[in-house]
C-alpha positions as CSV (number, residue, x, y, z in Angstrom):
1,M,-8.2,-25.5,-22.0
2,D,-10.9,-26.3,-24.4
3,F,-12.0,-23.3,-26.5
4,T,-13.6,-25.3,-29.4
5,T,-17.0,-26.3,-30.5
6,G,-17.0,-28.9,-33.3
7,G,-13.2,-28.4,-33.7
8,R,-13.5,-24.6,-34.2
9,L,-12.0,-21.9,-32.0
10,E,-14.6,-19.6,-30.6
11,V,-14.6,-16.3,-28.7
12,R,-17.3,-16.7,-26.1
13,I,-16.7,-13.6,-24.1
14,T,-17.9,-10.0,-24.6
15,P,-17.4,-6.6,-22.9
16,D,-20.3,-7.6,-20.6
17,D,-18.0,-10.2,-19.0
18,V,-15.8,-7.5,-17.4
19,G,-15.2,-8.5,-13.8
20,K,-15.3,-12.3,-14.5
21,R,-12.4,-14.7,-14.6
22,V,-11.7,-15.7,-18.2
23,S,-9.3,-17.7,-20.3
24,V,-8.3,-16.4,-23.7
25,R,-6.0,-17.5,-26.5
26,L,-4.4,-14.9,-28.7
27,I,-2.2,-15.1,-31.8
28,T,1.4,-14.0,-31.2
29,G,3.0,-14.5,-34.6
30,E,2.4,-15.7,-38.2
31,R,5.4,-18.1,-38.2
32,E,5.5,-20.9,-40.8
33,P,4.1,-23.5,-41.1
34,A,1.5,-22.3,-38.6
35,P,0.8,-19.2,-36.4
36,T,1.9,-19.2,-32.8
37,F,-0.5,-18.7,-29.9
38,T,-0.4,-18.0,-26.1
39,D,-3.0,-18.4,-23.4
40,V,-3.9,-15.8,-20.7
41,V,-6.0,-16.6,-17.6
42,G,-7.2,-13.9,-15.2
43,V,-9.9,-11.4,-14.4
44,L,-11.2,-9.4,-17.4
45,T,-10.8,-5.8,-16.0
46,S,-11.6,-3.8,-19.1
47,W,-12.6,-4.0,-22.8
48,T,-12.7,-0.7,-24.6
49,E,-11.8,0.7,-27.9
50,G,-10.5,-2.6,-29.4
51,S,-8.3,-3.4,-26.4
52,L,-8.8,-5.9,-23.5
53,S,-7.0,-5.9,-20.1
54,I,-6.7,-9.1,-18.1
55,T,-5.2,-9.2,-14.6
56,R,-3.5,-12.4,-13.7
57,R,-3.6,-13.9,-10.2
58,T,-0.1,-12.4,-9.6
59,G,-1.5,-8.9,-10.1
60,E,0.2,-8.5,-13.5
61,A,-2.1,-6.7,-16.0
62,V,-1.9,-8.1,-19.6
63,R,-3.1,-5.8,-22.4
64,I,-4.5,-7.6,-25.5
65,A,-5.5,-6.2,-28.9
66,E,-9.0,-7.4,-29.7
67,S,-7.8,-8.2,-33.2
68,S,-5.3,-10.8,-31.8
69,L,-8.0,-12.7,-29.9
70,V,-8.9,-16.0,-31.4
71,A,-10.7,-17.8,-28.5
72,G,-12.0,-17.0,-25.1
73,K,-14.4,-18.2,-22.4
74,V,-15.5,-17.5,-18.8
75,V,-14.0,-19.9,-16.3
76,P,-14.7,-20.6,-12.6
77,A,-13.8,-17.8,-10.2
78,A,-11.0,-19.7,-8.6
79,P,-9.3,-23.1,-9.2
80,A,-10.0,-26.0,-6.9
81,R,-7.5,-26.3,-4.1
82,R,-6.2,-29.7,-3.3
83,R,-4.4,-28.9,0.0
84,G,-4.8,-26.6,2.9
85,P,-7.8,-25.3,4.9
86,A,-10.8,-23.8,3.1
87,A,-10.8,-20.0,3.3
88,T,-11.9,-17.0,1.3
89,A,-9.6,-14.1,0.4
90,P,-11.5,-11.5,2.4
91,E,-11.5,-13.8,5.5
92,L,-7.7,-14.2,5.3
93,D,-7.2,-10.5,4.6
94,R,-9.2,-9.5,7.7
95,V,-7.5,-12.1,9.9
96,A,-4.0,-10.9,8.7
97,A,-5.0,-7.3,9.3
98,R,-6.0,-8.1,12.9
99,A,-2.6,-9.7,13.4
100,W,-0.8,-6.6,12.3
101,P,-2.9,-3.8,13.8
102,P,-2.3,-0.2,13.0
103,M,-1.9,2.5,15.6
104,V,-4.7,4.6,14.0
105,S,-7.5,3.5,11.8
106,E,-10.6,5.0,10.3
107,P,-13.4,3.6,8.2
108,L,-14.3,4.9,4.8
109,G,-17.5,2.9,4.0
110,E,-16.3,-0.7,4.1
111,W,-12.7,0.4,3.5
112,T,-10.3,0.8,6.4
113,L,-7.6,3.5,6.5
114,R,-4.6,2.5,8.6
115,A,-1.6,4.5,9.8
116,S,1.4,3.6,12.0
117,G,3.9,6.4,11.5
118,G,5.3,4.6,8.3
119,F,6.2,1.3,10.0
120,T,5.5,-1.2,7.2
121,R,3.1,-0.7,4.3
122,R,0.7,-3.2,5.8
123,A,0.1,-0.9,8.8
124,N,0.1,2.2,6.7
125,S,-2.3,1.4,3.8
126,V,-6.0,1.1,3.0
127,L,-7.7,-2.3,3.3
128,P,-10.4,-2.0,0.6
129,L,-12.7,-4.9,1.5
130,G,-16.0,-3.8,0.1
131,D,-17.6,-0.5,-1.0
132,P,-16.1,2.8,0.1
133,G,-19.5,4.3,0.2
134,T,-18.8,6.9,-2.5
135,G,-17.5,7.1,-6.0
136,L,-14.0,5.9,-6.6
137,D,-12.6,9.3,-7.5
138,E,-14.0,10.8,-4.3
139,A,-12.8,7.8,-2.2
140,L,-9.2,8.2,-3.5
141,R,-9.3,11.9,-2.8
142,R,-10.2,11.2,0.8
143,V,-7.6,8.5,1.0
144,T,-4.8,10.8,-0.2
145,D,-5.9,13.7,2.0
146,W,-6.1,11.4,5.1
147,Y,-2.5,10.2,4.6
148,A,-1.2,13.6,3.6
149,A,-2.5,14.9,6.9
150,R,-0.3,12.3,8.6
151,E,2.7,13.1,6.3
152,L,2.5,9.6,4.8
153,P,2.3,8.4,1.2
154,A,-1.1,7.0,0.3
155,Y,-1.1,3.2,-0.2
156,I,-3.9,0.8,-1.0
157,Q,-3.4,-2.9,-0.3
158,V,-5.1,-4.8,-3.2
159,S,-5.5,-8.6,-3.3
160,T,-5.6,-10.7,-6.5
161,G,-5.8,-14.3,-7.5
162,A,-8.9,-15.7,-5.7
163,E,-12.6,-15.4,-5.4
164,G,-13.5,-12.1,-3.8
165,T,-10.3,-10.3,-4.6
166,Q,-9.9,-6.8,-6.2
167,E,-8.6,-7.1,-9.7
168,L,-11.0,-4.4,-10.9
169,L,-9.7,-2.0,-8.3
170,A,-6.1,-2.7,-9.3
171,A,-7.0,-1.9,-12.9
172,E,-8.7,1.4,-11.8
173,L,-5.7,2.4,-9.8
174,E,-3.3,1.7,-12.6
175,G,-5.5,3.7,-15.0
176,R,-5.3,6.7,-12.5
177,G,-1.5,6.5,-12.4
178,W,-1.0,4.7,-9.1
179,T,2.2,2.6,-8.9
180,R,2.3,-1.0,-7.8
181,E,5.2,-1.7,-5.5
182,V,5.9,-4.6,-3.2
183,S,3.9,-7.8,-3.8
184,S,3.4,-10.7,-1.4
185,R,1.8,-14.1,-1.4
186,I,-0.5,-15.4,1.3
187,R,0.3,-19.0,2.0
188,I,-1.9,-21.4,4.0
189,A,-1.5,-24.8,5.5
190,A,-3.0,-27.2,8.1
191,L,-1.4,-26.4,11.5
192,A,-1.0,-29.8,13.0
193,P,1.6,-31.1,10.5
194,I,3.8,-28.0,11.3
195,G,3.6,-28.8,15.0
196,D,4.6,-32.4,14.2
197,L,7.7,-31.4,12.2
198,D,10.9,-33.2,13.2
199,A,12.7,-30.2,14.7
200,D,15.0,-29.6,17.7
201,A,12.7,-27.4,19.8
202,S,14.9,-27.5,22.9
203,A,16.5,-24.1,22.4
204,V,13.3,-22.2,21.6
205,T,11.7,-20.1,24.3
206,L,8.3,-18.4,24.1
207,S,7.1,-15.2,25.6
208,R,4.1,-12.9,25.5
209,R,6.4,-9.9,25.9
210,L,8.3,-8.2,23.1
211,D,11.8,-7.5,24.5
212,D,14.9,-5.7,23.3
213,A,16.7,-9.0,22.6
214,W,14.0,-10.1,20.2
215,L,14.0,-6.7,18.5
216,A,17.8,-6.9,18.1
217,R,17.4,-9.7,15.5
218,Y,14.3,-8.2,13.8
219,Q,15.5,-6.8,10.5
220,R,13.0,-4.0,10.4
221,S,14.2,-2.5,13.6
222,S,17.4,-1.1,12.0
223,G,18.8,0.4,15.2
224,K,16.5,1.7,17.9
225,P,12.9,0.3,17.3
226,S,10.2,3.0,16.9
227,P,7.2,3.2,19.3
228,E,5.1,2.4,16.2
229,A,7.0,-0.8,15.6
230,R,6.6,-1.9,19.2
231,T,2.9,-1.2,19.1
232,V,2.2,-3.0,15.9
233,L,4.3,-6.1,16.8
234,S,2.7,-6.4,20.2
235,G,-0.8,-6.1,18.8
236,G,-3.2,-8.8,17.9
237,P,-5.7,-11.3,19.5
238,S,-3.1,-13.7,21.1
239,V,0.5,-12.9,20.4
240,W,3.6,-15.1,21.0
241,F,7.2,-14.4,20.5
242,A,9.8,-17.1,19.9
243,T,13.5,-16.8,20.5
244,V,16.6,-18.9,20.1
245,A,19.3,-17.2,22.2
246,G,22.6,-16.3,20.6
247,R,26.0,-15.9,22.3
248,E,26.0,-13.8,25.4
249,G,25.7,-10.1,24.6
250,E,24.7,-10.7,21.0
251,A,21.4,-10.8,19.1
252,P,19.4,-14.0,19.2
253,D,20.2,-16.7,16.6
254,A,16.6,-16.9,15.5
255,I,13.2,-15.3,16.2
256,G,9.6,-15.7,15.2
257,R,6.1,-14.3,15.9
258,C,2.7,-16.0,15.9
259,V,-0.8,-14.5,16.4
260,V,-3.6,-16.9,17.2
261,D,-7.0,-15.7,16.1
262,G,-9.8,-18.3,16.3
263,R,-8.9,-21.2,14.0
264,W,-6.0,-19.3,12.4
265,A,-2.4,-19.0,13.5
266,G,-0.5,-16.3,11.6
267,F,3.3,-16.6,11.4
268,A,5.6,-13.6,10.9
269,A,9.1,-12.3,11.5
270,V,10.8,-15.7,11.3
271,E,14.4,-14.6,11.0
272,V,17.7,-16.4,11.5
273,A,21.2,-15.0,11.9
274,P,23.1,-15.4,8.5
275,E,25.8,-17.6,10.1
276,R,23.1,-19.9,11.5
277,R,21.0,-20.4,8.5
278,R,20.3,-23.9,7.0
279,Q,20.6,-25.4,10.5
280,G,16.9,-26.0,11.2
281,L,16.4,-23.0,13.4
282,A,13.5,-21.5,11.3
283,K,11.8,-24.9,11.4
284,A,12.3,-25.2,15.1
285,V,10.8,-21.7,15.7
286,M,7.8,-22.5,13.5
287,T,7.3,-25.9,15.2
288,V,7.2,-24.5,18.7
289,L,4.9,-21.6,17.8
290,A,2.6,-24.1,16.0
291,R,2.4,-26.3,19.1
292,K,1.4,-23.3,21.2
293,A,-1.2,-22.2,18.7
294,L,-2.6,-25.8,18.6
295,D,-2.9,-25.6,22.4
296,E,-5.0,-22.5,22.0
297,G,-7.4,-24.2,19.6
298,A,-6.1,-23.1,16.2
299,S,-6.2,-25.6,13.3
300,A,-5.0,-23.6,10.3
301,A,-1.9,-21.6,9.5
302,Y,-1.1,-18.7,7.2
303,L,1.8,-16.4,6.5
304,Q,2.8,-13.6,4.1
305,V,5.9,-13.7,2.0
306,E,7.2,-11.1,-0.4
307,T,7.3,-12.6,-3.9
308,D,11.0,-11.9,-4.4
309,N,12.1,-13.7,-1.2
310,D,12.9,-17.0,-2.9
311,G,14.5,-18.6,0.2
312,A,11.5,-18.1,2.3
313,Q,9.1,-19.2,-0.5
314,A,11.1,-22.5,-0.8
315,L,11.2,-23.0,3.0
316,Y,7.5,-22.6,3.5
317,E,6.7,-24.6,0.4
318,G,8.7,-27.5,1.9
319,M,6.6,-27.2,5.1
320,G,3.4,-27.7,3.2
321,F,2.2,-24.1,2.8
322,T,0.4,-23.4,-0.5
323,V,-0.3,-20.1,-2.2
324,H,-3.8,-18.9,-1.6
325,H,-3.7,-15.5,-3.2
326,S,-1.5,-12.4,-3.6
327,Y,-1.6,-8.8,-2.5
328,H,0.1,-5.7,-3.7
329,H,0.6,-2.2,-2.4
330,W,-0.4,0.6,-4.8
331,R,1.0,4.0,-4.1
332,A,-0.7,7.2,-5.2
333,S,1.0,9.0,-8.1
334,G,3.4,11.8,-7.4
335,Q,4.1,10.7,-3.8
336,D,7.5,9.8,-2.4
337,V,8.1,6.9,-0.1
338,R,9.3,7.8,3.4
């Protein structure tokens, strides 16, 4: 990253650049024979009273003393992507929301409040794509009141790491004492190569219907599935469930879910019995679902993976899925998780 003009380091950013993507270099120590430096890239979310805050694409906020800043400049809003279909973060967030629809929703300006009896944060959080139509303090008050009326903690799903994401909102929530909890990455890929994977698809069956056998393998069921779980899982523009049957009387060896929505095919709930892992079942499920989505006219794929799920991250990386952006669930301060 070039910070120099005529060989001299320069700080080319000011507090007026809040909201822009920047790259900065700061001094971290005065070790001999020369000082040590580190670079930080992200969205400049605040610059007040001698302190800067930069939110990285992972959602991590880095606080920097202005006195340690030795160079900085504004950089393009998002890095060029070499693989995968073109898409904006708001487009993907809206598509993903349609594939995981809540039981109840209500607009707040351009925000959407979603509730499903506590089944998953995605279906029980605010999707803040745009202007809430009021000041942030009033918007957050309405949000917490709306969820309190449903005996749910208030969550807001905030995306970071691409053009059109909400790093500034993340910084505002942190400043008001909200807590960042689970983070996920949205990965994308061309769909046809997934359908062309060398996988044994013979044991995979597809159905439009969510049945008890499929739910027996689904890890979020934990016993008897709730009505909310059944409603959310069954919802979406064009939903398909994949199953690899297990031994008679036992849960399936593998399952998966795909929602086709225009050019997008969204994969979720790809799960394999522990004793059958590393045998190609996840790839087989993905392949069969991809072929069905291709038949329905889709051309691009996406999925959402929690950042600490290293096994799934590696699996999808190997299938050609690249990280597009991340999202994080922020919980209102002083509220307990159900």
